[in-house]
Each structure stands twice: as C-alpha cells, then as structure tokens.
C-alpha positions in Angstrom: -0.2 0.1 0.0 3.1 2.3 0.5 4.2 1.8 -2.8 0.8 3.0 -4.1 0.9 6.1 -2.3 4.4 6.7 -3.4 3.1 6.0 -7.0 0.7 8.5 -6.5 2.3 11.2 -4.5 4.9 11.0 -7.4 2.3 11.5 -10.0 0.9 14.4 -8.5 3.9 16.1 -8.2 5.3 15.2 -11.7 1.9 15.7 -13.2 1.6 18.6 -16.2 -1.8 19.6 -14.3 0.0 21.2 -11.8 1.4 23.7 -14.4 -2.4 24.1 -15.7 -4.8 26.4 -14.4 -7.4 25.5 -12.0 -7.7 23.4 -9.6 -6.2 19.7 -9.9 -8.8 18.0 -7.1 -11.7 18.9 -9.5 -13.3 16.3 -12.2 -13.3 18.2 -14.2 -9.6 18.1 -14.8 -8.7 14.8 -17.0 -5.5 14.3 -15.3 -7.4 14.2 -11.7 -9.4 11.5 -13.3 -6.6 9.6 -15.0 -4.7 9.3 -11.9 -7.9 8.2 -9.8 -8.5 5.2 -12.8 -4.7 4.7 -12.5 -5.1 4.3 -8.3 -8.5 2.4 -9.4 -6.7 -0.2 -11.8 -3.9 -0.4 -9.4 -6.3 -1.0 -6.4 -7.9 -3.7 -8.2 -4.9 -5.4 -9.3 -3.8 -5.8 -5.8 -7.6 -7.1 -4.5 -7.7 -9.3 -6.9 -3.9 -10.7 -6.0 -3.0 -9.9 -9.3 0.8 -9.4 -8.2 0.9 -12.7 -6.4 -0.5 -14.6 -9.0 1.9 -13.2 -11.5 4.7 -14.2 -8.3 3.2 -17.2 -9.0 3.0 -17.9 -12.6 6.6 -16.7 -12.5 7.7 -19.1 -9.6 6.1 -21.7 -12.0 7.8 -20.6 -15.2 10.9 -20.6 -13.0 10.5 -24.2 -11.4 9.7 -25.6 -15.0 12.9 -23.8 -16.3 15.0 -25.2 -13.4 13.4 -28.8 -13.9 14.8 -28.1 -17.7 18.0 -27.7 -16.6 18.2 -30.5 -14.3 16.5 -32.8 -17.4 19.3 -31.2 -19.5 21.8 -31.8 -16.6 20.8 -35.3 -16.6 20.7 -35.8 -20.4 24.0 -34.2 -20.5 25.9 -36.7 -18.1 24.1 -39.5 -20.1 25.6 -38.3 -22.9 29.0 -38.1 -21.4 28.4 -41.3 -19.9 27.5 -42.9 -23.6 30.6 -41.0 -24.7 32.8 -42.5 -22.6 31.2 -46.0 -23.2 31.9 -45.2 -27.1 35.5 -44.1 -26.5 36.2 -47.2 -24.3 34.3 -49.3 -27.3 36.4 -47.3 -29.8 39.7 -47.9 -27.7 39.0 -51.8 -27.2 38.3 -52.1 -31.2 41.5 -50.2 -31.8 43.9 -52.8 -29.8 41.7 -55.5 -31.3 42.4 -54.0 -35.0 45.7 -53.7 -34.0 46.1 -57.2 -32.7 44.8 -58.3 -36.2 47.4 -56.5 -38.0 49.9 -57.5 -35.8 48.6 -60.9 -36.5 48.2 -60.7 -40.4 51.9 -59.3 -40.0 53.5 -62.0 -38.3 51.3 -64.3 -40.6 52.2 -63.0 -43.7 56.0 -63.0 -42.2 55.5 -66.6 -42.1 53.9 -67.3 -44.8 56.6 -65.2 -46.3 59.3 -67.5 -44.7 57.5 -70.8 -45.6 57.1 -69.7 -49.5 61.0 -69.3 -49.4 61.4 -72.6 -48.0 59.3 -74.3 -50.4 61.1 -72.1 -53.0 64.4 -73.3 -52.1 63.0 -77.0 -51.8 61.7 -76.6 -55.3 64.7 -75.2 -56.4 67.0 -78.1 -55.3 64.0 -80.5 -56.7 64.4 -78.8 -60.1 68.3 -79.2 -59.8 68.4 -82.5 -59.0 66.1 -83.2 -62.0 68.5 -81.0 -64.2 71.3 -83.1 -63.2 69.5 -86.2 -63.7 68.3 -85.3 -66.7 72.1 -84.1 -67.7 73.5 -87.1 -66.7 70.9 -89.3 -68.7 71.8 -87.0 -71.8 75.5 -87.6 -70.7 74.8 -91.1 -70.9 73.0 -91.3 -74.1 75.4 -89.2 -75.5 78.4 -91.7 -74.8 76.1 -94.5 -75.8 75.5 -92.8 -79.1 79.2 -92.0 -79.5 80.1 -96.0 -78.3 77.6 -97.2 -80.5 78.7 -95.1 -83.2 82.7 -96.0 -82.7 81.6 -99.5 -82.6 79.9 -99.3 -86.0 82.8 -97.2 -87.6 85.3 -99.9 -85.9 83.2 -103.0 -87.2 82.9 -101.2 -90.7 86.6 -100.1 -90.9 87.6 -103.8 -89.2 84.8 -105.3 -91.9 87.1 -103.8 -94.7 90.3 -104.0 -93.2 89.7 -108.1 -93.0 87.9 -108.3 -96.2 90.9 -106.9 -98.0 93.7 -109.3 -95.4 91.5 -112.3 -95.3 90.6 -115.1 -97.2 87.9 -117.2 -97.3 89.2 -120.1 -94.8 90.6 -117.3 -92.3 87.1 -115.4 -92.2 85.5 -119.1 -92.1 87.7 -120.1 -89.1 87.1 -116.7 -87.6 83.3 -117.5 -87.5 83.3 -120.8 -86.1 85.6 -119.4 -83.0 82.8 -116.1 -82.8 80.4 -119.0 -82.7 82.1 -120.9 -80.3 82.9 -118.0 -77.9 79.3 -116.9 -78.1 78.0 -120.1 -77.1 80.9 -120.6 -74.0 79.3 -116.8 -72.6 75.9 -117.7 -73.5 76.3 -121.2 -71.3 
C-alpha cells in the first residue's frame, strides 16, 4: 500500500496538471480523472491479487526452467557416460584392430618364410632333376658315341678284314666266334 501511495504522490508532483490553471482535484480536470482511474486500476490489481498470481506464474515458470535445466544436466551426464562408453569401445576396437594387424603381419612373415623354404626346395628338386637329365643325356651321348664308334670300328674292321682275310680264315674266325658266344651264353 505504501508503494501505491508513493506512486500516486509521485504522479501528482510530476504531473503537468500543476502547471495548468484551475484546481487539480476537480472532476473537470482530466489528469485527476486519469490519476483516479490509475489508482483504481492498481487497487483492483491488488484486490484480485494479480501481483501474487504473476509472482506465482513466474515461480512456476522458474520451476519449469529449473526442471528443464535439471533434465538437461541429466541428459548431459547421460551423454557424457555414453561418450565415455563409446570411447572405451573405440579403444577396444582399435586395440583389437592392432592385434589383428600384428597377427596378419606375423602370419604374412611366416607365409613368406614358408614360401621361401618351399621355393628353395623346389629349386633344389629342379636342380636335381636337371642334373639327372644332364647325366641321362651324357649317358645317352656316350652310348651314342660308343655305338657310332663301334659301328665305325666294325665297318673299318670289316673293310680291313675283307682286304686282308681269305675265305678260309673268315670261316675259321666265324667258327671261333660262334664257340665264344656259345661258351659265354651257357
């Protein structure tokens, strides 16, 4: 009530009606009527407890804002918990990926070593096969050379014998050869 009175007194002292001519407290003075209407309006507001209702509405709004803030804090904490959980999972996945990479590297190194050993064994087998083929080819070449030398020697001996040998000597030589073959076969 004191506030209302202070407002009314301030309105009266600052009013341009004091500068106007005529009495201020007259119903003909519009400033006085406006002042009365204002005071009546303020009184009605206080009678119906509008400031209390406004304060109550503001308190409800403040409580709503506070509950929204609390909910936002809870959501933030939950989000931080989820973030920490995802970061842990990411670290676990990264660790697992590192282990997989290391395992793959070691398996690749082992496979490379195994391939190197297999290659060395394969090369050794091929070298042995090539040496066998070379030895076989040498033996065949030696046999061919011997066969050719024998054929040439036989032909040369045949020529020489044909020129130097008589028919009787030839028959005697054939008989001796047959006896030698017969003795060696039996």
